[in-house]
Backbone as a printed PyTorch tensor [residue, N CA C, xyz], in Angstrom:
tensor([[[ 29.0300,  -7.8890,  -0.9990],
         [ 29.7640,  -8.9000,  -1.2980],
         [ 29.8410,  -9.9260,  -0.1890]],

        [[ 29.7070,  -9.3770,   1.1020],
         [ 29.7280, -10.1960,   2.2730],
         [ 28.4300, -11.0570,   2.2420]],

        [[ 27.3330, -10.6020,   1.8650],
         [ 26.1660, -11.5210,   1.7950],
         [ 26.2870, -12.6750,   0.8070]],

        [[ 26.9570, -12.2700,  -0.3070],
         [ 27.2880, -13.3230,  -1.3240],
         [ 28.0880, -14.5610,  -0.8320]],

        [[ 29.1910, -14.0560,   0.0280],
         [ 30.0470, -15.0350,   0.5680],
         [ 29.3930, -15.8880,   1.5480]],

        [[ 28.3570, -15.1820,   2.2790],
         [ 27.6340, -16.0980,   3.2710],
         [ 26.6110, -17.0700,   2.6160]],

        [[ 26.2190, -16.6550,   1.4400],
         [ 25.3200, -17.5180,   0.6970],
         [ 26.1160, -18.6910,   0.0040]],

        [[ 27.2480, -18.4040,  -0.5060],
         [ 28.2320, -19.3180,  -1.0400],
         [ 28.6060, -20.3080,   0.0950]],

        [[ 28.8990, -19.9650,   1.2710],
         [ 29.1700, -20.8340,   2.2570],
         [ 28.1080, -21.6970,   2.6250]],

        [[ 26.8160, -21.1490,   2.5700],
         [ 25.6770, -22.0400,   2.9770],
         [ 25.4470, -23.1810,   1.8810]],

        [[ 25.6480, -22.7840,   0.6240],
         [ 25.3730, -23.5840,  -0.4390],
         [ 26.4640, -24.5230,  -0.9270]],

        [[ 27.7720, -24.2470,  -0.5060],
         [ 28.8250, -24.9730,  -0.8930],
         [ 29.6760, -24.3720,  -1.9690]],

        [[ 29.0170, -23.8240,  -2.9340],
         [ 29.6650, -23.3870,  -4.1790],
         [ 28.9870, -22.1960,  -4.7730]],

        [[ 29.7910, -21.3490,  -5.3760],
         [ 29.2310, -20.0700,  -6.1100],
         [ 28.1470, -20.5490,  -7.1530]],

        [[ 28.2200, -21.5690,  -7.8810],
         [ 27.1970, -22.0310,  -8.8210],
         [ 25.9650, -22.4000,  -8.1310]],

        [[ 26.1060, -23.1960,  -6.9310],
         [ 24.8520, -23.5890,  -6.3130],
         [ 24.2360, -22.3560,  -5.5260]],

        [[ 25.0670, -21.3700,  -5.1700],
         [ 24.4250, -20.1810,  -4.5570],
         [ 23.6680, -19.4450,  -5.5560]],

        [[ 24.2410, -19.2750,  -6.8420],
         [ 23.4000, -18.5780,  -7.7730],
         [ 22.2930, -19.3530,  -8.1390]],

        [[ 22.2810, -20.6630,  -8.3680],
         [ 21.0320, -21.3170,  -8.7150],
         [ 20.0230, -21.2110,  -7.5870]],

        [[ 20.5810, -21.3220,  -6.3560],
         [ 19.6120, -21.0100,  -5.1920],
         [ 18.9810, -19.6310,  -5.2690]],

        [[ 19.6290, -18.6010,  -5.5670],
         [ 19.0790, -17.2150,  -5.5840],
         [ 18.1220, -17.1840,  -6.7890]],

        [[ 18.4400, -17.7820,  -7.9330],
         [ 17.3890, -17.7360,  -9.1050],
         [ 16.1860, -18.4360,  -8.5990]],

        [[ 16.3500, -19.5960,  -7.9480],
         [ 15.0650, -20.4210,  -7.5050],
         [ 14.2600, -19.5340,  -6.6210]],

        [[ 15.0650, -18.8300,  -5.7300],
         [ 14.3340, -17.9430,  -4.7510],
         [ 13.5660, -16.8750,  -5.4460]],

        [[ 14.3090, -16.2150,  -6.4590],
         [ 13.6710, -15.1270,  -7.2070],
         [ 12.4910, -15.7040,  -7.9300]],

        [[ 12.5070, -16.7810,  -8.4960],
         [ 11.4900, -17.3290,  -9.2880],
         [ 10.2650, -17.5880,  -8.5170]],

        [[ 10.5050, -18.1270,  -7.1730],
         [  9.4950, -18.3470,  -6.3570],
         [  8.7870, -17.1090,  -5.7970]],

        [[  9.5400, -15.9510,  -5.7250],
         [  8.8430, -14.6570,  -5.3440],
         [  8.0710, -14.2140,  -6.4680]],

        [[  8.4590, -14.4610,  -7.7130],
         [  7.6490, -13.9510,  -8.8400],
         [  6.4350, -14.7300,  -9.0540]],

        [[  6.4250, -16.0720,  -8.8800],
         [  5.3100, -16.8340,  -9.0180],
         [  4.4950, -16.9020,  -7.8130]],

        [[  4.9270, -16.4370,  -6.6590],
         [  4.0440, -16.4800,  -5.4440],
         [  3.2880, -15.1280,  -5.1700]],

        [[  3.1100, -14.4180,  -6.2680],
         [  2.3670, -13.2880,  -6.0180],
         [  0.8600, -13.4200,  -5.8550]],

        [[  0.1880, -12.5170,  -5.7370],
         [ -1.3410, -12.6440,  -5.6200],
         [ -1.9870, -13.2780,  -6.7140]],

        [[ -2.9900, -14.1320,  -6.5910],
         [ -3.6220, -14.6740,  -7.7000],
         [ -4.6140, -13.6880,  -8.3180]],

        [[ -4.6050, -13.6330,  -9.5250],
         [ -5.5170, -12.6670, -10.3430],
         [ -6.7710, -13.4150, -10.7270]],

        [[ -7.9680, -12.9850, -10.5390],
         [ -9.0930, -13.6620, -10.9960],
         [ -9.1880, -13.3920, -12.5250]],

        [[ -9.8050, -14.4000, -13.1740],
         [-10.0770, -14.1570, -14.6540],
         [-11.1080, -13.2110, -14.8870]],

        [[-10.9160, -12.4870, -16.0490],
         [-11.8990, -11.5340, -16.4410],
         [-13.1300, -12.2330, -16.7700]],

        [[-14.2940, -11.4780, -16.5480],
         [-15.6290, -11.9650, -16.8470],
         [-16.0000, -11.4270, -18.1830]],

        [[-16.3240, -12.0920, -19.1160],
         [-16.6020, -11.4400, -20.5350],
         [-18.3010, -11.3900, -20.4170]],

        [[-18.5840, -10.0510, -20.4890],
         [-20.0800,  -9.7110, -20.4230],
         [-20.7330,  -9.4730, -21.7720]],

        [[-21.9040,  -9.7530, -21.8690],
         [-22.7360,  -9.5200, -23.1040],
         [-23.2190,  -8.0950, -23.3520]],

        [[-23.2330,  -7.2120, -22.3240],
         [-23.8660,  -5.9640, -22.3170],
         [-22.7590,  -4.8200, -21.8200]],

        [[-22.5410,  -3.8830, -22.5860],
         [-21.7200,  -2.6940, -22.1610],
         [-22.7680,  -1.4900, -21.8840]],

        [[-22.5880,  -0.8310, -20.7810],
         [-23.5010,   0.1720, -20.3550],
         [-22.6770,   1.5150, -20.6220]],

        [[-23.1470,   2.4600, -21.2990],
         [-22.5120,   3.7750, -21.6920],
         [-23.2980,   4.8480, -21.1520]],

        [[-22.8690,   6.0210, -20.7950],
         [-23.4540,   7.2470, -20.6260],
         [-23.0010,   8.1750, -21.7750]],

        [[-23.9400,   8.9390, -22.1840],
         [-23.7120,   9.9840, -23.2660],
         [-24.2640,  11.2820, -22.8300]],

        [[-23.4410,  12.4210, -23.1280],
         [-23.7180,  13.6250, -22.8220],
         [-24.0930,  14.4170, -24.1800]],

        [[-25.2240,  15.0860, -24.2850],
         [-25.5700,  15.8920, -25.3600],
         [-25.1740,  17.2830, -24.8370]],

        [[-24.2060,  18.0070, -25.3930],
         [-23.7640,  19.1730, -24.8930],
         [-24.6260,  20.4110, -25.1910]],

        [[-25.4680,  20.0610, -26.2220],
         [-26.4610,  21.2630, -26.6220],
         [-27.6110,  21.3310, -25.6110]],

        [[-28.1690,  20.1390, -25.2170],
         [-29.3800,  20.0650, -24.1860],
         [-28.8530,  19.9160, -22.7360]],

        [[-27.6000,  19.4650, -22.6890],
         [-27.1660,  19.2040, -21.2380],
         [-27.7010,  17.9340, -20.7320]],

        [[-28.2730,  17.1070, -21.4540],
         [-28.7580,  15.8410, -20.9360],
         [-27.7850,  14.6140, -20.9500]],

        [[-27.8250,  13.8860, -19.9470],
         [-26.9470,  12.7490, -19.8910],
         [-27.9260,  11.5660, -19.9520]],

        [[-27.6030,  10.6890, -20.8690],
         [-28.4160,   9.4260, -21.0200],
         [-27.6870,   8.2180, -20.7640]],

        [[-28.1420,   7.1910, -20.0590],
         [-27.4180,   6.0010, -19.8850],
         [-28.0120,   5.0100, -20.9320]],

        [[-27.2720,   4.2950, -21.5910],
         [-27.8380,   3.2410, -22.5880],
         [-27.0530,   1.8960, -22.5630]],

        [[-27.7310,   0.8550, -22.7950],
         [-27.1310,  -0.6350, -22.8200],
         [-26.8870,  -0.8570, -24.3790]],

        [[-25.7380,  -1.5280, -24.5760],
         [-25.4190,  -2.0940, -25.8930],
         [-24.8580,  -3.3480, -25.9140]],

        [[-25.4690,  -4.2520, -26.5930],
         [-24.7310,  -5.6680, -26.8300],
         [-23.5820,  -5.7630, -27.4910]],

        [[-22.8380,  -6.6300, -27.1730],
         [-21.3540,  -6.8420, -27.8040],
         [-21.6920,  -6.9580, -29.3250]],

        [[-21.1930,  -6.3290, -30.0140],
         [-21.2320,  -6.4110, -31.6300],
         [-22.4190,  -5.6750, -32.2310]],

        [[-23.1830,  -5.0680, -31.3300],
         [-24.2030,  -4.1900, -31.7840],
         [-23.8620,  -2.8590, -31.9060]],

        [[-24.4670,  -2.1680, -32.8700],
         [-24.2200,  -0.7400, -32.9940],
         [-25.3940,   0.0390, -32.7530]],

        [[-25.1720,   1.0210, -31.7410],
         [-26.4080,   1.9960, -31.2980],
         [-26.0440,   3.3470, -31.5910]],

        [[-26.9490,   4.1210, -32.1690],
         [-26.6790,   5.4480, -32.5550],
         [-27.0870,   6.4480, -31.3670]],

        [[-26.0870,   7.2550, -30.9630],
         [-26.3480,   8.3730, -29.9790],
         [-26.0630,   9.6570, -30.6430]],

        [[-26.9930,  10.4020, -30.9780],
         [-26.9170,  11.5580, -31.6330],
         [-26.3230,  11.3510, -33.1260]],

        [[-25.1650,  11.8890, -33.3470],
         [-24.5550,  11.6990, -34.6240],
         [-23.4080,  10.6130, -34.5470]],

        [[-23.3980,   9.9770, -33.3640],
         [-22.3480,   9.0190, -33.0200],
         [-22.9850,   7.6310, -33.1230]],

        [[-22.1590,   6.5470, -33.6780],
         [-22.5320,   5.2820, -33.6670],
         [-21.5540,   4.5260, -32.6850]],

        [[-22.0150,   3.8250, -31.7300],
         [-21.1240,   3.1520, -30.6730],
         [-21.3300,   1.6930, -30.9310]],

        [[-20.1770,   1.0040, -30.8860],
         [-20.1240,  -0.3790, -31.0810],
         [-19.1030,  -1.0400, -30.0500]],

        [[-19.4560,  -1.7570, -29.0830],
         [-18.6240,  -2.4360, -28.1930],
         [-18.1940,  -3.8150, -28.7250]],

        [[-16.9760,  -4.1010, -28.6770],
         [-16.5990,  -5.4360, -29.1800],
         [-16.3540,  -6.4700, -28.0970]],

        [[-15.9180,  -6.0250, -27.0110],
         [-15.7790,  -6.8940, -25.8140],
         [-16.0030,  -6.0460, -24.6300]],

        [[-16.4170,  -6.6460, -23.5100],
         [-16.7150,  -5.8340, -22.2830],
         [-16.3110,  -6.7380, -21.0660]],

        [[-15.3420,  -6.3700, -20.3350],
         [-14.7760,  -7.3130, -19.3390],
         [-15.0540,  -6.6400, -17.9530]],

        [[-15.3260,  -7.3690, -17.0340],
         [-15.3740,  -7.0060, -15.5820],
         [-14.6550,  -8.0620, -14.7360]],

        [[-14.5940,  -7.8290, -13.5150],
         [-13.9570,  -8.8000, -12.4060],
         [-15.0470,  -9.3530, -11.4820]],

        [[-14.8970, -10.3970, -10.8270],
         [-15.8090, -10.8360,  -9.8770],
         [-15.9100,  -9.9760,  -8.7660]],

        [[-17.2140, -10.0400,  -8.1370],
         [-17.3540,  -8.9510,  -6.9940],
         [-16.2960,  -9.0550,  -5.9530]],

        [[-15.7160, -10.1980,  -5.8590],
         [-14.8520, -10.3030,  -4.7120],
         [-13.4310,  -9.6700,  -5.0330]],

        [[-13.2430,  -9.2390,  -6.1590],
         [-12.0080,  -8.5420,  -6.5850],
         [-12.1770,  -7.0550,  -6.7110]],

        [[-10.9290,  -6.3980,  -6.8570],
         [-11.0830,  -4.9860,  -7.0630],
         [-11.8260,  -4.7360,  -8.3990]],

        [[-12.6580,  -3.7000,  -8.5170],
         [-13.4840,  -3.4890,  -9.6820],
         [-12.5660,  -2.9720, -10.7540]],

        [[-12.5110,  -3.7170, -11.9270],
         [-11.8480,  -3.2780, -13.1650],
         [-12.7500,  -3.6370, -14.3780]],

        [[-13.4870,  -2.5490, -14.8590],
         [-14.3880,  -2.7640, -15.8970],
         [-13.7540,  -2.0390, -17.1940]],

        [[-13.6780,  -2.7360, -18.2380],
         [-13.1090,  -2.1620, -19.4550],
         [-13.7720,  -2.7430, -20.6640]],

        [[-13.7570,  -1.9790, -21.7780],
         [-14.4370,  -2.4410, -22.9220],
         [-13.6460,  -1.9940, -24.0960]],

        [[-13.5250,  -2.7890, -25.2360],
         [-12.9100,  -2.3320, -26.4200],
         [-14.0740,  -1.7800, -27.2020]],

        [[-14.0230,  -0.5730, -27.5840],
         [-15.1210,   0.1100, -28.2980],
         [-14.7160,   0.9210, -29.6330]],

        [[-15.6620,   0.9120, -30.6150],
         [-15.4230,   1.7360, -31.8290],
         [-16.6240,   2.6700, -31.8340]],

        [[-16.1610,   3.8820, -32.1540],
         [-17.1700,   4.8950, -32.2610],
         [-16.9920,   5.7040, -33.5850]],

        [[-18.0750,   5.7230, -34.4380],
         [-18.1190,   6.4170, -35.6840],
         [-19.0310,   7.6070, -35.6930]],

        [[-18.6410,   8.5010, -36.3810],
         [-19.3310,   9.8090, -36.4810],
         [-20.0810,   9.8580, -37.9460]],

        [[-21.3850,  10.1590, -37.9820],
         [-22.1370,  10.3750, -39.2410],
         [-21.9010,  11.8980, -39.5010]],

        [[-21.2080,  12.1290, -40.5170],
         [-20.9410,  13.4590, -40.8890],
         [-22.1680,  14.1950, -41.6330]],

        [[-22.1760,  15.5340, -41.7000],
         [-23.2740,  16.2280, -42.4260],
         [-23.2960,  15.8090, -43.9010]],

        [[-22.4000,  15.2540, -44.4100],
         [-22.4730,  14.6960, -45.8890],
         [-22.8360,  13.1700, -45.7320]],

        [[-23.5040,  12.7380, -44.6380],
         [-23.8320,  11.3310, -44.5190],
         [-22.7830,  10.1910, -44.6700]],

        [[-21.5490,  10.7450, -44.4790],
         [-20.4100,   9.9190, -44.4940],
         [-20.0670,   9.2350, -43.1850]],

        [[-19.5870,   8.0100, -43.0130],
         [-19.3200,   7.4290, -41.6250],
         [-17.7760,   7.6680, -41.4210]],

        [[-17.3210,   8.2310, -40.3710],
         [-15.9480,   8.4300, -40.2510],
         [-15.6790,   7.8120, -38.7000]],

        [[-14.5940,   7.0240, -38.6250],
         [-14.2120,   6.3820, -37.2850],
         [-13.5550,   7.6150, -36.5870]],

        [[-14.0440,   7.9170, -35.4180],
         [-13.2920,   8.9050, -34.4700],
         [-12.6480,   8.2910, -33.1220]],

        [[-12.9930,   6.9800, -32.9980],
         [-12.4240,   6.3490, -31.7830],
         [-12.4360,   4.8240, -31.9950]],

        [[-11.2510,   4.1450, -31.6420],
         [-11.2660,   2.7060, -31.6290],
         [-10.1630,   2.4960, -30.5460]],

        [[-10.6230,   1.8800, -29.4240],
         [ -9.7690,   1.6350, -28.3370],
         [-10.4590,   1.2600, -27.1000]],

        [[ -9.6840,   1.1580, -25.9880],
         [-10.2160,   0.7270, -24.7410],
         [-10.7190,   1.8310, -23.9960]],

        [[-11.9300,   1.5600, -23.3600],
         [-12.5270,   2.4650, -22.3920],
         [-12.4690,   1.7910, -20.9950]],

        [[-12.1700,   2.6160, -19.9500],
         [-12.1970,   2.1000, -18.6720],
         [-13.0600,   2.8440, -17.8030]],

        [[-14.0750,   2.1340, -17.1260],
         [-15.1880,   2.7050, -16.3970],
         [-14.4780,   3.5300, -15.1690]],

        [[-13.3750,   3.1470, -14.6680],
         [-12.6950,   3.6020, -13.5120],
         [-12.1780,   4.9940, -13.8300]],

        [[-11.8720,   5.4210, -15.0420],
         [-11.2900,   6.6560, -15.4610],
         [-11.9710,   7.2780, -16.7840]],

        [[-13.2870,   7.5370, -16.5680],
         [-13.9470,   8.0130, -17.7210],
         [-13.4120,   9.3040, -18.3880]],

        [[-12.8250,  10.2060, -17.5550],
         [-12.2510,  11.4390, -18.1990],
         [-11.0950,  11.2730, -19.0230]],

        [[-10.3030,  10.1190, -18.8810],
         [ -9.1800,   9.7840, -19.5670],
         [ -9.4960,   8.9330, -20.8390]],

        [[-10.4750,   8.1740, -20.7070],
         [-10.8580,   7.2360, -21.7990],
         [-12.2540,   7.3390, -22.2710]],

        [[-12.7050,   8.4820, -22.7010],
         [-13.9990,   8.6920, -23.1550],
         [-13.9110,   9.3390, -24.5950]],

        [[-15.0090,   9.3130, -25.3160],
         [-15.0260,   9.9560, -26.6400],
         [-15.4150,  11.3220, -26.3280]],

        [[-14.5940,  12.2840, -26.6940],
         [-14.9850,  13.7100, -26.6770],
         [-15.2970,  14.1750, -28.0450]],

        [[-16.4470,  14.6440, -28.2270],
         [-16.8220,  15.0970, -29.6060],
         [-17.3250,  16.6960, -29.3020]],

        [[-17.4760,  17.2730, -30.4540],
         [-17.7470,  18.6210, -30.3650],
         [-19.2770,  18.8320, -29.7620]],

        [[-20.1220,  17.8160, -29.9740],
         [-21.4890,  18.0480, -29.5780],
         [-21.8370,  16.8070, -28.4280]],

        [[-21.2220,  15.6460, -28.6440],
         [-21.4950,  14.5320, -27.7960],
         [-20.2610,  13.9270, -27.1130]],

        [[-20.4620,  13.5620, -25.8630],
         [-19.4980,  12.8290, -25.1880],
         [-20.1030,  11.3700, -24.8210]],

        [[-19.0960,  10.3900, -24.9490],
         [-19.6480,   9.0190, -24.5000],
         [-18.5870,   8.3660, -23.6850]],

        [[-19.0620,   7.6450, -22.5930],
         [-18.0170,   7.0070, -21.9090],
         [-18.7170,   5.7000, -21.1760]],

        [[-17.8200,   4.7220, -20.9910],
         [-18.2350,   3.3220, -20.3480],
         [-18.4740,   3.6900, -18.8950]],

        [[-19.6880,   3.0460, -18.4370],
         [-19.9330,   3.0220, -16.9620],
         [-19.8950,   1.6390, -16.3980]],

        [[-20.2120,   0.6280, -17.1690],
         [-20.3460,  -0.6940, -16.6110],
         [-20.4410,  -1.7030, -17.6120]],

        [[-20.2780,  -2.9920, -17.2470],
         [-20.4070,  -4.2090, -18.0360],
         [-21.4330,  -4.9930, -17.3970]],

        [[-22.3460,  -5.7140, -17.9150],
         [-23.4380,  -6.4590, -17.2090],
         [-23.5730,  -7.7900, -18.0810]],

        [[-24.3000,  -8.6530, -17.2500],
         [-24.6640, -10.0180, -17.8500],
         [-26.1930,  -9.9810, -18.3120]],

        [[-26.7990,  -8.9310, -17.9370],
         [-28.2490,  -8.7610, -18.2850],
         [-28.6360,  -7.4470, -18.7370]],

        [[-29.7760,  -7.2350, -19.4370],
         [-30.1020,  -6.0420, -19.7250],
         [-31.6670,  -6.0210, -19.8830]],

        [[-32.4140,  -4.8770, -19.5050],
         [-33.8330,  -4.7540, -19.8340],
         [-34.1590,  -4.7590, -21.2040]],

        [[-33.1860,  -4.4340, -22.0680],
         [-33.2690,  -4.3060, -23.5940],
         [-33.0730,  -5.7550, -24.0450]],

        [[-33.9020,  -6.1870, -24.9790],
         [-33.8650,  -7.6660, -25.6210],
         [-32.5930,  -7.5340, -26.5430]],

        [[-31.8090,  -8.6360, -26.5830],
         [-30.7260,  -8.7290, -27.5700],
         [-31.2360,  -8.5990, -28.9940]],

        [[-30.3270,  -8.0760, -29.8390],
         [-30.6670,  -7.7540, -31.3070],
         [-30.8380,  -9.1760, -31.9710]],

        [[-31.4860,  -9.2360, -33.0720],
         [-31.7950, -10.4470, -33.9060],
         [-30.3350, -10.8910, -34.4130]],

        [[-30.1750, -12.2110, -34.2850],
         [-28.8140, -12.8380, -34.7120],
         [-27.7190, -12.4990, -33.8500]],

        [[-27.9480, -12.1660, -32.5070],
         [-26.8800, -11.8170, -31.5680],
         [-26.1160, -13.1660, -31.2990]],

        [[-24.7280, -12.9540, -31.4020],
         [-23.8260, -14.1860, -31.3450],
         [-22.7520, -13.9160, -30.3100]],

        [[-22.8850, -12.9890, -29.4300],
         [-21.9010, -12.5670, -28.4360],
         [-21.9360, -13.4920, -27.3400]],

        [[-21.2210, -13.0750, -26.2230],
         [-21.2740, -13.8270, -24.8730],
         [-22.7580, -14.1850, -24.4680]],

        [[-22.9160, -15.2460, -23.7480],
         [-24.2360, -15.7040, -23.3620],
         [-24.8940, -14.6090, -22.4170]],

        [[-26.1100, -14.3330, -22.5030],
         [-26.8760, -13.4080, -21.7690],
         [-27.4090, -14.1110, -20.6320]],

        [[-27.3330, -13.5880, -19.3640],
         [-27.9360, -14.3140, -18.1400],
         [-29.4870, -14.1680, -18.2710]],

        [[-30.1900, -14.8700, -17.3990],
         [-31.5880, -14.7710, -17.3930],
         [-32.0990, -13.4760, -17.0340]],

        [[-33.1580, -12.9050, -17.6270],
         [-33.6430, -11.4870, -17.4870],
         [-34.1500, -11.2800, -16.0770]],

        [[-33.8640, -10.1360, -15.5590],
         [-34.2930,  -9.7290, -14.3310],
         [-35.2370,  -8.5450, -14.4950]],

        [[-36.1060,  -8.3170, -13.4180],
         [-36.9690,  -7.2550, -13.5220],
         [-36.2580,  -5.8600, -13.6680]],

        [[-36.9080,  -4.9170, -14.3820],
         [-36.4830,  -3.5940, -14.6780],
         [-35.8970,  -3.0000, -13.4690]],

        [[-34.9030,  -2.3130, -13.4940],
         [-34.2930,  -1.6060, -12.2140],
         [-33.2960,  -2.3320, -11.3720]],

        [[-33.1620,  -3.6490, -11.9070],
         [-32.2280,  -4.4920, -11.1910],
         [-31.1770,  -5.1390, -12.3700]],

        [[-29.8620,  -5.2760, -11.9400],
         [-28.9520,  -5.6170, -12.9960],
         [-28.6180,  -7.1310, -12.8200]],

        [[-29.1350,  -7.7640, -11.5930],
         [-28.8290,  -9.1100, -11.3890],
         [-27.5460,  -9.3740, -10.7260]],

        [[-26.5780,  -8.4110, -10.7860],
         [-25.3320,  -8.5690, -10.1920],
         [-25.1680,  -7.7390,  -8.7310]],

        [[-25.5820,  -6.5460,  -8.8220],
         [-25.4670,  -5.5050,  -7.7660],
         [-26.6980,  -5.5650,  -6.8150]],

        [[-27.8110,  -6.0860,  -7.3060],
         [-28.9780,  -5.9900,  -6.5470],
         [-29.9800,  -5.0730,  -7.0140]],

        [[-31.1120,  -4.9040,  -6.2980],
         [-32.1850,  -3.9760,  -6.7690],
         [-31.8250,  -2.4830,  -6.8460]],

        [[-32.2490,  -1.8480,  -7.9420],
         [-31.9700,  -0.5220,  -8.1680],
         [-30.6040,  -0.1730,  -8.5980]],

        [[-29.7030,  -1.0450,  -8.5940],
         [-28.3800,  -0.6140,  -8.9600],
         [-28.1250,  -0.4150, -10.5370]],

        [[-27.5940,   0.6390, -10.9500],
         [-27.3160,   0.7190, -12.2810],
         [-28.4660,   0.8530, -13.3170]],

        [[-29.7270,   1.2400, -12.7460],
         [-30.8170,   1.3560, -13.7140],
         [-30.5760,   2.4670, -14.7100]],

        [[-30.8350,   2.2830, -15.9210],
         [-30.6390,   3.3480, -16.8260],
         [-31.9010,   3.3830, -17.6110]],

        [[-31.9000,   4.4930, -18.5180],
         [-32.9510,   4.7040, -19.3890],
         [-33.0630,   3.6100, -20.5620]],

        [[-34.2210,   3.0720, -20.7620],
         [-34.4370,   2.0850, -21.7880],
         [-34.1240,   2.5780, -23.1200]],

        [[-33.5390,   1.8130, -23.9730],
         [-33.1930,   2.1450, -25.2240],
         [-34.4050,   2.5550, -26.2110]],

        [[-35.6670,   2.3810, -25.7420],
         [-36.7730,   2.8120, -26.5960],
         [-36.9960,   4.2600, -26.6280]],

        [[-36.1240,   4.8300, -25.9800],
         [-36.2390,   6.4440, -25.9580],
         [-36.1120,   6.9170, -27.2590]],

        [[-36.9560,   7.9670, -27.6320],
         [-36.8960,   8.5510, -29.0500],
         [-35.5090,   9.2860, -29.0840]],

        [[-34.9620,   9.1090, -30.3900],
         [-33.5900,   9.7540, -30.6610],
         [-32.5960,   8.6940, -30.4850]],

        [[-32.7810,   7.5280, -29.9970],
         [-31.7790,   6.5330, -29.8970],
         [-32.1800,   5.3140, -30.6380]],

        [[-32.1550,   5.3930, -32.0640],
         [-32.5460,   4.3070, -32.8720],
         [-31.2970,   3.1790, -32.9060]],

        [[-31.7050,   1.9810, -33.1810],
         [-30.7110,   0.9170, -33.0680],
         [-30.4710,   0.5420, -34.5560]],

        [[-29.5460,   1.1000, -35.1790],
         [-29.2300,   0.7060, -36.7020],
         [-28.6290,  -0.6770, -36.6220]],

        [[-28.7270,  -1.2370, -37.8420],
         [-28.0590,  -2.6560, -38.0080],
         [-26.6430,  -2.4630, -38.0850]],

        [[-25.7540,  -3.3240, -37.6730],
         [-24.3280,  -3.3230, -37.7430],
         [-23.9350,  -3.0490, -39.1350]],

        [[-22.9160,  -2.3590, -39.4280],
         [-22.4890,  -2.2040, -40.8050],
         [-21.2330,  -2.9620, -41.2520]],

        [[-21.2180,  -4.1830, -40.5890],
         [-19.9390,  -4.9900, -40.8940],
         [-20.3960,  -6.4020, -41.4290]]])
């Protein structure tokens, strides 16, 4: 109460003191650190584990494209990252469907995946696991026909991602047998 009385004495009235405190609080709220805008990337990079063979495969998928990994079909809808000057935060909204033994498509995951915590935000299937590892502006895989997602940056030599430098994040090309690129079913 003593602090409020000193504030009132400084501003001349209780109403002026309260409006001063409100203005001070508003200034503290708005004077926080500036957050950089998210970068919308055209390529989401996933890793997939085949629990039968024990193989882990890295694969690139364009936004809106559906790629099959085993019995799973993976479709990223958006993939965001932050500028290199900011704390890394890579996330993507992803839909994953399972092709059942009866050839039926069943949605098993629809939500956000965060590259920083793959154990918490991955698809855990009886045979396959899939998790987000990165978002990129380029890929060694050409975009699918009719691609209409975010703009793709100029192509870079294989083994480079254009953002992190040579050799960073190089994965297995999607031409690997067993990873067909089905047409999106929407």
